[in-house]
C-alpha positions in Angstrom: -22.0 11.5 -10.1 -21.9 15.0 -8.6 -19.2 17.5 -9.4 -16.4 18.2 -7.0 -14.2 21.3 -7.0 -10.9 21.0 -5.2 -9.8 24.6 -4.6 -6.3 25.8 -4.0 -4.4 22.5 -3.8 -0.7 22.4 -4.8 -0.7 19.9 -7.7 2.4 17.8 -7.3 3.6 20.3 -4.8 3.7 23.1 -7.3 1.5 26.2 -7.7 -2.0 26.3 -6.2 -4.7 25.2 -8.6 -8.4 24.5 -8.8 -9.3 21.1 -10.0 -12.8 20.3 -11.2 -14.0 16.7 -11.2 -17.1 15.9 -13.2 -18.1 12.3 -13.1 -15.2 9.9 -13.4 -12.8 12.4 -15.0 -11.0 15.6 -14.3 -13.0 18.2 -16.3 -10.6 21.1 -15.9 -7.7 22.6 -14.0 -6.6 26.2 -13.6 -4.6 28.4 -11.3 -6.5 29.3 -8.3 -8.6 32.5 -8.8 -8.0 32.4 -12.6 -11.5 31.1 -13.5 -14.9 32.0 -12.0 -16.2 28.5 -12.4 -19.8 29.5 -12.0 -19.6 31.6 -15.2 -18.0 29.0 -17.5 -19.2 26.1 -19.6 -17.6 23.9 -17.0 -19.8 25.3 -14.3 -19.2 24.2 -10.8 -22.7 25.2 -9.7 -23.9 22.6 -7.2 -20.4 21.1 -6.9 -19.1 20.0 -3.6 -16.2 22.4 -2.8 -13.1 21.1 -1.0 -11.0 23.9 0.4 -7.5 22.6 -0.1 -5.1 25.5 0.6 -1.8 24.2 1.7 -2.5 20.6 0.7 -0.8 18.6 -2.0 -2.8 16.9 -4.8 -1.2 13.8 -6.2 -2.4 11.1 -8.7 -3.8 8.2 -6.7 -1.1 6.0 -5.2 -0.4 2.6 -6.7 1.1 -0.3 -4.6 2.7 -3.0 -6.6 3.2 -5.2 -3.5 0.2 -5.8 -1.2 -0.8 -8.9 0.7 -4.6 -9.0 1.0 -4.6 -12.6 2.4 -8.0 -13.6 0.9 -8.7 -16.3 0.2 -7.6 -18.5 3.1 -6.3 -16.1 5.8 -9.3 -13.8 6.4 -8.2 -13.7 10.1 -5.3 -11.5 8.9 -7.0 -9.4 6.2 -9.7 -9.5 3.5 -9.9 -7.8 0.2 -12.5 -5.5 1.8 -10.5 -4.5 4.8 -7.2 -4.4 2.9 -8.7 -2.0 0.2 -10.2 0.1 3.0 -6.7 0.4 4.4 -5.4 1.3 0.9 -8.0 4.0 0.5 -7.1 5.4 3.9 -3.4 5.6 2.8 -4.2 7.3 -0.5 -4.1 4.3 -2.8 -6.5 3.9 -5.7 -4.9 0.6 -7.0 -3.1 -2.3 -5.3 -1.5 -5.4 -6.7 -2.4 -8.5 -4.5 0.3 -11.0 -4.0 -0.3 -14.7 -4.9 0.6 -16.4 -1.5 -3.0 -17.0 -0.5 -4.7 -20.3 0.4 -5.3 -21.6 -2.2 -2.4 -20.0 -4.0 -3.4 -17.7 -6.8 -1.8 -20.0 -9.5 -4.9 -20.5 -11.7 -7.2 -18.3 -13.6 -10.0 -19.2 -11.2 -8.3 -17.9 -8.1 -7.0 -14.6 -9.6 -10.5 -14.0 -11.0 -11.9 -14.5 -7.5 -9.6 -11.9 -6.0 -10.2 -9.5 -8.9 -14.0 -9.8 -8.4 -13.7 -9.3 -4.6 -11.9 -6.1 -5.4 -14.6 -4.9 -7.7 -17.3 -5.7 -5.0 -15.3 -3.9 -2.3 -15.0 -0.8 -4.4 -12.5 1.1 -2.4 -9.6 0.8 -4.9 -8.8 -1.3 -7.9 -7.3 -4.7 -7.1 -5.0 -6.3 -9.7 -4.1 -9.8 -8.7 -0.5 -11.0 -9.1 -0.2 -14.6 -10.3 2.1 -17.2 -8.9 5.2 -18.1 -11.0 5.1 -21.7 -9.9 2.4 -24.1 -8.9 1.7 -23.8 -5.2 4.7 -21.5 -4.9 6.8 -24.8 -4.8 9.3 -23.7 -7.4 9.1 -26.9 -9.4 6.6 -26.3 -12.2 5.4 -23.1 -14.0 1.9 -22.1 -13.0 -0.8 -21.3 -15.6 0.8 -18.0 -16.6 -0.9 -17.6 -20.0 -4.3 -18.6 -18.6 -4.0 -16.0 -15.8 -3.1 -13.3 -18.3 -6.0 -14.2 -20.5 -8.5 -14.4 -17.7 -10.9 -11.6 -16.6 -8.2 -10.4 -14.1 -5.7 -9.8 -17.0 -2.7 -10.6 -14.9 0.6 -9.0 -16.0 2.7 -9.4 -12.9 3.9 -12.8 -11.6 5.6 -13.6 -8.3 6.2 -16.3 -5.8 6.7 -13.6 -3.2 7.3 -15.1 0.3 9.5 -17.6 -1.6 12.3 -17.2 -4.1 12.2 -18.7 -7.5 15.7 -20.2 -6.8 15.8 -22.6 -9.7 17.6 -20.8 -12.5 15.9 -23.0 -15.2 12.5 -22.3 -13.9 13.2 -18.6 -13.6 14.5 -18.5 -17.2 11.4 -20.3 -18.5 9.1 -17.8 -16.6 10.9 -14.8 -18.1 10.6 -16.4 -21.6 6.9 -17.1 -21.1 5.8 -13.7 -19.9 7.9 -11.9 -22.6 5.2 -13.1 -25.1 2.6 -10.8 -23.6 4.7 -8.1 -22.0 4.5 -9.4 -18.5 7.0 -9.1 -15.7 8.4 -11.6 -13.1 8.7 -10.0 -9.7 11.4 -11.8 -7.7 11.6 -12.3 -4.0 15.4 -12.4 -4.0 16.4 -14.8 -1.2 18.8 -17.7 -1.7 17.1 -20.2 0.6 20.3 -22.2 1.5 22.0 -19.1 2.7 19.1 -18.1 5.0 18.2 -21.4 6.7 17.3 -20.5 10.3 17.9 -16.8 9.7 16.1 -14.4 12.0 17.6 -11.0 11.2 20.2 -9.2 9.2 23.6 -10.8 9.6 26.0 -8.4 11.2 27.2 -6.9 14.5 23.7 -6.8 16.0 22.9 -10.4 15.2 26.2 -11.6 16.6 25.6 -9.7 19.8 22.0 -11.0 20.2 22.8 -14.5 19.2 20.2 -14.6 16.4 20.7 -16.4 13.2 22.0 -14.1 10.6 20.5 -13.3 7.1 23.4 -12.2 4.9 23.1 -9.5 2.3 24.7 -11.8 -0.2 21.6 -14.1 0.0 19.7 -11.2 -1.7 22.4 -9.9 -3.9 23.4 -13.2 -5.5 19.8 -13.9 -6.7 19.5 -10.3 -8.1 22.8 -10.7 -10.0 21.7 -14.0 -11.5 18.3 -12.7 -12.5 19.3 -9.5 -14.2 21.7 -11.6 -16.3 18.9 -14.1 -17.1 16.7 -11.1 -18.1 19.3 -9.8 -20.3 19.8 -13.2 -22.0 16.1 -13.7 -22.5 15.3 -10.1 -23.3 12.5 -10.0 -20.8 11.4 -7.8 -17.8 12.4 -8.6 -14.3 11.3 -6.7 -11.2 13.1 -6.9 -7.8 10.8 -7.0 -4.8 11.7 -5.2 -1.6 15.3 -4.5 -2.4 17.1 -4.0 1.0 20.9 -3.8 0.7 23.6 -1.3 -0.5 25.1 -4.2 -2.6 21.7 -4.9 -4.3 21.6 -1.2 -5.2 24.9 -1.4 -7.0 23.9 -4.5 -8.9 20.7 -3.0 -10.2 22.6 0.2 -11.0 25.1 -1.8 -13.1 22.3 -3.7 -14.8 20.5 -0.5 -15.8 23.7 0.9 -17.2 23.9 -2.2 -19.5 20.3 -1.6 -20.7 18.9 -4.6 -18.9 15.1 -4.3 -18.4 15.1 -4.4 -14.6 13.0 -2.4 -12.1 13.2 -2.4 -8.4 11.1 -1.4 -5.3 11.9 -0.4 -1.8 9.6 -0.6 1.2 8.9 2.4 3.5 10.2 0.4 6.5 13.5 -0.2 4.8 13.8 3.5 4.2 13.5 4.3 7.9 14.2 1.4 10.3 17.4 -0.4 11.0 18.5 -3.7 12.6 19.2 -1.8 15.8 15.5 -2.0 16.5 15.7 -5.8 16.9 17.6 -5.2 20.2 14.2 -4.9 21.7 13.3 -8.5 20.6 9.9 -7.1 19.7 8.6 -9.3 16.9 6.9 -6.3 15.2 10.3 -5.6 13.8 10.6 -9.1 12.3 10.3 -8.9 8.5 11.4 -10.5 5.3 13.8 -9.3 4.1 15.1 -8.2 7.5 15.8 -4.6 8.6 19.3 -3.8 7.6 22.0 -1.4 8.7 22.1 2.4 8.7 24.5 2.3 5.7 21.9 0.2 3.8 19.1 2.6 4.7 21.1 5.6 3.4 22.0 3.8 0.2 18.4 2.9 -0.4 17.3 6.5 0.0 19.9 7.7 -2.4 19.0 5.0 -4.9 15.3 5.9 -4.7 16.2 9.6 -5.3 18.4 9.0 -8.3 16.0 6.5 -9.9 18.1 3.3 -9.5 15.2 2.1 -7.3 12.1 2.8 -9.4 9.3 2.7 -6.8 8.1 2.5 -3.3 5.9 -0.6 -2.5 4.5 -1.3 0.9 4.8 -5.1 1.2 1.7 -4.7 3.4 1.8 -8.0 5.3 -0.9 -8.3 7.9 -0.9 -10.9 10.6 -3.3 -11.6 13.5 -2.3 -10.7 17.0 -1.3 -14.2 18.1 1.2 -14.5 15.2 3.2 -11.4 16.4 2.6 -11.4 20.2 5.0 -14.3 20.9 8.7 -15.0 21.2 10.8 -13.7 18.4 11.7 -17.1 16.9 8.1 -18.2 16.6 6.7 -14.9 15.2 5.6 -14.4 11.7 7.5 -12.1 9.4 5.9 -8.9 8.1 4.5 -5.5 8.8 1.3 -3.6 7.8 2.1 -0.5 5.7 -0.6 0.8 3.5 -1.8 3.4 6.0 1.6 4.8 6.9 3.5 4.5 3.7 3.1 8.1 2.4 4.0 9.6 5.8 7.2 7.5 6.0 8.2 8.6 2.5 7.5 12.2 3.5 9.7 11.9 6.5 12.6 10.0 4.8 12.6 11.5 1.3 10.7 14.8 1.2 11.8 16.3 4.5 15.4 15.3 3.9 15.3 17.1 0.5 16.0 13.9 -1.5 12.6 14.0 -3.4 10.1 16.7 -4.0 6.3 15.9 -4.2 6.5 15.4 -8.0 9.2 12.8 -7.3 6.9 11.1 -4.8 4.1 11.0 -7.3 6.5 9.4 -9.8 7.8 6.7 -7.4 4.4 6.0 -5.7 2.0 6.3 -8.6 3.4 6.8 -12.1 6.1 4.2 -12.1 4.3 1.4 -10.3 1.3 1.9 -12.6 3.6 1.7 -15.6 5.4 -1.5 -14.3 2.1 -3.2 -13.6 0.3 -1.9 -16.7 -2.4 -0.4 -14.5 -4.2 1.7 -17.1 -6.0 4.7 -15.8 -3.6 5.1 -12.8 -0.5 7.1 -12.4 -1.9 9.6 -14.9 -1.2 13.4 -15.0 -3.5 15.7 -12.9 -5.0 17.4 -16.0 -8.2 17.7 -17.9 -9.5 14.5 -19.5 -7.7 12.2 -17.2 -9.3 9.7 -14.8 -10.1 11.3 -11.5 -7.9 9.0 -9.4 -6.5 11.4 -6.9 -5.0 11.7 -3.4 -5.1 14.9 -1.3 -2.5 15.2 1.4 -2.0 17.6 4.3 1.8 17.7 4.7 1.7 20.0 7.7 -0.1 17.5 9.8 1.8 15.7 12.6 0.4 12.8 14.5 1.3 9.8 16.6 0.5 6.4 15.0 -2.2 4.5 16.8 -3.0 1.1 15.3 -6.5 1.2 16.8 -7.3 3.7 14.1 -6.3 1.5 11.3 -8.8 0.2 8.7 -6.7 -2.9 8.2 -7.8 -6.0 10.1 -4.3 -6.4 11.6 -2.3 -4.1 13.8 1.3 -5.3 13.3 2.9 -1.9 12.6 6.4 -0.9 13.7 5.4 2.7 14.0 3.0 2.4 17.0 3.6 5.5 19.3 5.9 7.1 16.7 5.1 10.6 15.4 4.9 10.8 11.6 4.3 13.7 9.3 1.5 14.2 6.8 -2.0 12.8 6.5 -4.1 11.7 3.6 -7.4 13.7 3.8 -9.2 12.6 0.6 -8.9 9.8 -1.9 -10.9 9.7 -5.1 -11.4 6.6 -7.3 -12.6 7.6 -10.7 -14.3 10.7 -9.2 -15.9 8.9 -6.3 -14.6 9.8 -2.8 -13.4 6.8 -0.9 -11.9 8.9 1.9 -13.3 12.2 3.1 -11.6 14.4 5.7 -9.6 11.3 6.8 -12.6 9.1 7.2 -13.7 6.3 4.9 -16.6 7.1 2.7 
């Protein structure tokens, strides 16, 4: 591999530095102008030089919650198109959810997804294994076999469905404890959300749409943090969306319970008021909540109660969204807009600095998912998994420009700040000047 010299980038938003990549690793870093690279043992002669003044250099982003749809729903997304979208958004690793067809509940299926990721080459793909066979919530899947497979699965989830049986959830927590795994729970009490179409509240009452109460999420989280404490295991809360859920997680952490939680970009920005348009692009699980919830989620991400941002990238073909609200599929694409939404909601509001963004979007998700080589410091000797961002950029979202196979974004026509200009996976550029390599 050739050498790459990134000149004048603000590492984690701090002082300007030069970063020399040699092969798969960061060879050296120094304050800009401090070293004449051509006259050192770490010579940059012949290196590709990227002038990065004013840009932010972050460790490559890691998404703990991505739907790549393959196998089975290649009309929505494939591992190739999904990882191209990930690279476009600055991601060097994604965790692929198990609700594929067939379900990723065996060693064979998770190894297939893992190998497809290797073949695509745009980012590392770590499969998530199902907790139960067929996501049916009745019998534990092959958790040990998936962990021992070539895919080395450490995260297990029935996302899209809740593991609502307390006995099954307890058994799963006990099982994964043996190898340091984690159960990622989609917190949704099914009986409380039958026929639900949107957040239960003033807007749902006015629109006459079935309400999705906050307590349906909060009751499952409360149960599961207590189970995790009882078992002494790790539990992760997917797409936390209510102010009440924040308080439960905050309480659990104060007791020393080993719980982590994620929030999606869309729950940091959008509210249930958007549903007044009846545009199915705003239909998502869990639903868009109130302004009060949004503010609580932002504060919780800032203070560390919520550990990470995860996209819940959920691609759907046109026909599954371009229909009446009740018939529409739930979900939004998010890989290519996530960092921009976080910049708008967290950085430009003063709630997080860029080092905080790196922590919530790279370091912590890599730690939770045991993604070795990712979320590492931007320093000499570390893997060159990096993301270069132009924070001054302003642009209107056009889904036609997406690398994802699907276009179901809630941000079409909306101006968002920031743009990923370069992404490096172990020293190899997967995105150059905003274009896929």
